[in-house]
C-alpha positions as CSV (number, residue, x, y, z in Angstrom):
1,M,136.7,106.2,108.6
2,A,134.7,107.5,105.7
3,Q,130.9,107.3,105.9
4,E,129.4,104.5,103.8
5,I,126.8,106.0,101.4
6,I,123.8,103.9,100.5
7,S,122.9,103.7,96.8
8,A,119.9,105.4,95.3
9,K,119.8,102.6,92.8
10,L,118.2,100.4,95.4
11,D,114.5,100.7,95.0
12,V,113.8,100.9,98.7
13,V,116.2,103.8,99.0
14,F,114.9,105.5,95.8
15,K,111.3,105.3,96.9
16,T,111.9,106.4,100.5
17,L,113.9,109.4,99.3
18,F,111.3,110.6,96.8
19,V,108.2,109.8,98.9
20,R,109.5,111.7,101.8
21,H,110.8,114.7,99.7
22,Q,108.2,115.3,97.1
23,N,109.7,118.6,96.1
24,L,112.6,116.5,94.8
25,L,110.2,114.1,93.1
26,K,108.5,117.0,91.3
27,A,111.9,118.3,90.1
28,F,112.9,114.8,89.0
29,I,109.7,114.2,87.0
30,S,110.0,117.7,85.4
31,D,113.6,117.1,84.4
32,M,113.2,113.5,83.2
33,L,110.1,114.1,81.1
34,D,110.7,117.7,80.1
35,I,107.5,118.8,81.8
36,P,107.6,122.5,82.8
37,R,107.7,122.9,86.6
38,N,104.7,125.2,86.5
39,D,102.6,122.5,84.7
40,I,103.0,120.2,87.8
41,E,100.3,122.0,89.8
42,S,99.5,118.9,91.8
43,L,101.5,115.7,92.5
44,V,100.0,112.7,94.2
45,V,101.9,109.5,95.0
46,T,99.2,106.9,94.7
47,N,101.2,104.1,96.3
48,P,103.4,105.6,99.0
49,E,103.5,102.5,101.2
50,M,105.9,99.7,100.6
51,T,103.6,96.8,101.3
52,P,103.7,93.4,99.7
53,D,101.0,91.8,97.6
54,T,102.2,88.3,98.5
55,F,105.5,86.9,99.7
56,D,105.5,84.4,96.8
57,G,104.3,86.7,94.1
58,K,106.2,87.7,91.0
59,F,109.3,89.7,91.4
60,S,107.7,92.8,90.0
61,R,105.4,95.6,91.0
62,L,104.9,99.3,90.3
63,D,107.4,101.3,92.3
64,L,105.9,104.8,92.2
65,N,102.5,105.6,90.8
66,I,102.0,109.3,90.4
67,S,99.2,111.5,89.1
68,V,100.2,114.9,87.6
69,K,97.6,117.1,86.1
70,G,96.0,114.8,83.6
71,K,99.0,112.5,83.3
72,L,99.7,109.1,85.0
73,I,103.4,108.4,85.7
74,N,105.1,105.3,86.9
75,I,108.8,105.2,87.9
76,E,110.7,102.0,88.3
77,I,114.3,101.1,89.1
78,Q,115.6,97.8,87.9
79,I,119.1,96.6,88.8
80,N,119.1,93.0,87.7
81,N,118.9,92.2,84.0
82,Q,115.9,90.2,82.9
83,S,115.4,88.8,79.4
84,D,111.7,89.7,79.4
85,Y,112.1,93.3,80.7
86,K,110.8,94.9,77.5
87,D,107.5,92.9,77.8
88,R,107.4,93.7,81.5
89,A,107.8,97.4,80.8
90,L,105.0,97.2,78.1
91,F,102.7,95.4,80.5
92,Y,103.2,97.9,83.3
93,W,102.5,100.8,80.9
94,A,99.3,99.1,79.8
95,K,98.3,98.5,83.4
96,L,99.0,102.1,84.3
97,F,97.1,103.4,81.2
98,T,93.9,101.4,82.1
99,S,94.2,101.9,85.8
100,E,91.7,104.8,86.2
101,L,89.1,104.0,83.6
102,K,85.9,103.3,85.5
103,S,82.8,101.5,84.2
104,G,80.7,103.7,82.0
105,Q,83.5,106.1,81.2
106,M,84.5,106.9,77.6
107,Y,87.9,105.6,76.2
108,S,88.7,109.2,75.4
109,D,88.8,109.8,79.2
110,L,92.0,107.7,79.4
111,K,94.9,109.9,80.6
112,S,98.3,110.0,79.0
113,A,100.5,107.4,80.7
114,Y,104.3,107.8,81.1
115,T,106.6,105.2,82.4
116,I,110.2,105.9,83.5
117,N,112.3,102.8,83.5
118,I,115.8,103.3,85.1
119,V,117.8,100.2,84.4
120,D,121.4,99.2,85.4
121,F,122.0,97.2,82.3
122,I,122.2,97.7,78.5
123,M,118.9,97.3,76.6
124,F,119.5,99.1,73.3
125,E,122.2,99.5,70.7
126,G,124.1,102.8,70.5
127,T,125.5,105.1,73.1
128,A,122.4,107.1,74.0
129,Y,121.4,106.5,77.6
130,H,117.8,107.7,77.0
131,N,115.4,106.0,74.6
132,E,111.7,106.9,74.3
133,V,109.2,104.5,72.9
134,V,106.0,105.8,71.3
135,P,103.6,104.0,68.9
136,M,104.3,104.9,65.2
137,I,102.2,104.2,62.1
138,K,104.3,101.7,60.1
139,G,105.8,103.2,57.0
140,T,105.3,106.8,58.2
141,E,106.8,109.1,60.8
142,K,103.4,109.8,62.3
143,I,102.7,109.0,65.9
144,F,99.6,106.9,66.4
145,S,98.8,108.3,69.9
146,E,100.3,110.9,72.2
147,K,99.1,109.0,75.2
148,M,101.8,106.2,75.1
149,N,105.2,107.2,76.4
150,I,107.7,104.6,77.7
151,H,111.1,106.0,78.7
152,F,114.2,103.9,79.3
153,F,117.3,105.3,81.0
154,E,120.4,103.0,80.9
155,L,122.7,103.8,83.8
156,P,125.8,102.0,82.3
157,K,125.8,104.5,79.4
158,V,125.8,107.6,81.6
159,V,129.2,109.3,81.4
160,Q,131.1,110.6,84.4
161,K,131.7,114.1,83.0
162,I,129.5,116.6,84.8
163,D,127.4,119.1,82.9
164,K,125.3,121.2,85.2
165,N,123.0,122.2,82.4
166,N,122.0,118.7,81.6
167,R,119.5,117.9,84.4
168,K,118.6,114.4,83.1
169,Q,122.2,113.4,83.2
170,L,122.7,114.9,86.6
171,W,119.8,112.9,88.1
172,L,121.1,109.7,86.5
173,Q,124.6,110.4,87.8
174,F,123.1,110.9,91.3
175,I,121.3,107.6,91.1
176,K,124.4,105.8,89.7
177,A,126.9,107.4,92.2
178,D,128.5,105.1,94.7
179,C,131.3,107.1,96.3
180,K,131.9,110.4,98.0
181,E,134.1,111.7,95.2
182,E,131.2,111.3,92.7
183,F,128.7,113.0,95.1
184,D,131.2,115.8,95.6
185,M,131.3,116.5,91.9
186,L,127.5,116.6,91.8
187,T,127.2,119.0,94.8
188,N,129.9,121.3,93.2
189,T,127.4,122.0,90.4
190,Q,125.3,123.9,92.9
191,V,122.2,122.8,91.2
192,Q,119.7,123.2,94.1
193,E,117.7,119.9,93.8
194,I,120.8,117.8,93.1
195,V,122.6,119.2,96.2
196,E,119.5,118.7,98.3
197,A,119.0,115.1,97.1
198,T,122.7,114.4,97.9
199,N,122.3,115.8,101.4
200,V,119.1,113.8,102.0
201,L,121.0,110.6,100.9
202,Y,123.8,111.4,103.3
203,D,121.2,111.7,106.1
204,M,119.6,108.5,105.1
205,S,123.0,106.8,105.1
206,A,123.5,107.9,108.7
207,D,120.2,106.3,109.7
208,T,121.0,102.8,111.1
209,Q,117.5,101.4,110.3
210,I,117.5,102.6,106.7
211,K,121.1,101.4,106.3
212,E,120.0,97.9,107.5
213,L,117.0,97.9,105.1
214,A,119.3,98.9,102.2
215,R,121.8,96.2,103.2
216,I,119.2,93.4,103.3
217,R,117.5,94.6,100.2
218,E,120.8,94.6,98.3
219,K,121.5,91.1,99.5
220,T,118.1,90.0,98.4
221,L,118.6,91.3,94.9
222,R,122.0,89.6,94.7
223,D,120.6,86.3,95.8
224,E,117.7,86.6,93.4
225,M,120.1,87.1,90.5
226,S,122.3,84.2,91.7
227,I,119.3,81.9,91.8
228,R,118.1,83.0,88.4
229,E,121.6,82.4,86.9
230,G,121.9,79.1,88.6
231,A,118.5,77.9,87.3
232,W,119.3,79.1,83.8
233,R,122.6,77.3,83.8
234,E,120.9,74.1,84.9
235,G,118.2,74.6,82.3
236,R,115.5,74.4,85.0
237,T,113.1,77.2,84.7
238,E,111.1,75.9,87.6
239,G,114.2,76.2,89.7
240,I,113.9,80.0,89.6
241,A,110.5,80.1,91.5
242,E,111.5,77.3,93.9
243,G,114.9,78.8,94.8
244,I,113.6,82.3,95.3
245,A,110.7,81.2,97.4
246,K,113.1,79.2,99.6
247,E,115.5,82.1,99.9
248,R,112.7,84.5,100.9
249,L,111.5,82.2,103.7
250,E,115.1,81.9,105.1
251,I,115.5,85.7,105.0
252,I,112.2,86.3,106.7
253,E,113.1,83.9,109.5
254,K,116.4,85.6,110.0
255,M,114.8,89.1,110.2
256,K,112.1,87.9,112.6
257,K,114.8,86.5,114.9
258,S,116.6,89.9,114.8
259,G,113.4,91.5,116.2
260,M,112.2,93.3,113.1
261,T,108.5,93.9,112.7
262,D,106.3,92.4,110.0
263,E,105.9,95.9,108.4
264,Q,109.7,96.3,108.2
265,I,110.1,92.8,106.7
266,N,107.4,93.5,104.1
267,A,109.1,96.7,103.1
268,I,112.4,94.9,102.5
269,I,111.3,91.7,100.8
270,N,108.6,93.0,98.5
271,I,109.6,96.3,97.1
272,K,109.6,95.8,93.3
């Protein structure tokens, strides 16, 4: 029987992979943001743990906060479509941009902030899977500030055709892949980091604990979307919060009965 391969689209899988293998994270950031590898002299993941803020908090949080030589970078995976995602992305960029300014510092000390939003739904018109948002001066083609960079990568627009010279597309195809045939096409490129990332994902898929975390996380995301859609159909906005809170409590109780620790439960329920 063929091995079931867990999906890198799941935030808990994505974060575990890149936190444990920061050489791959360095390659990913370099390729997605067109930053020369040699410019990434130091890379620090500032939130490696997968701990919750609160069980009943909003369904959002920064996935990976990273500091790279004068730049702040946030990476987020979002599977479920949300009508307010543009506002959410802007809020997270602003939160990242202001995160390191201490009392008494000059505003000019603020670092450039980059957010990478990988979404599994369509956000923009056209066929381009990559859209970069920067502040422009209205009526001109001049950029107001180089410090604002919000990147959106739409997985549904990524084609299946493999181009080993297009590293952005290869990483997105890796994240999007959900069967052995697609991973085989990626490894056949012999691009070192893509091959290594695929092998790591295979190893993670053979780990029973990680597989269980991925399974429950995937179910949680499906349930959240179902609750949101149900509340929307009924025209009850308050039903979203009520339904999701109830669902969380039920899942937590089931996981406790299965013998899982509080740390494991926190990692599953609250990765956003």
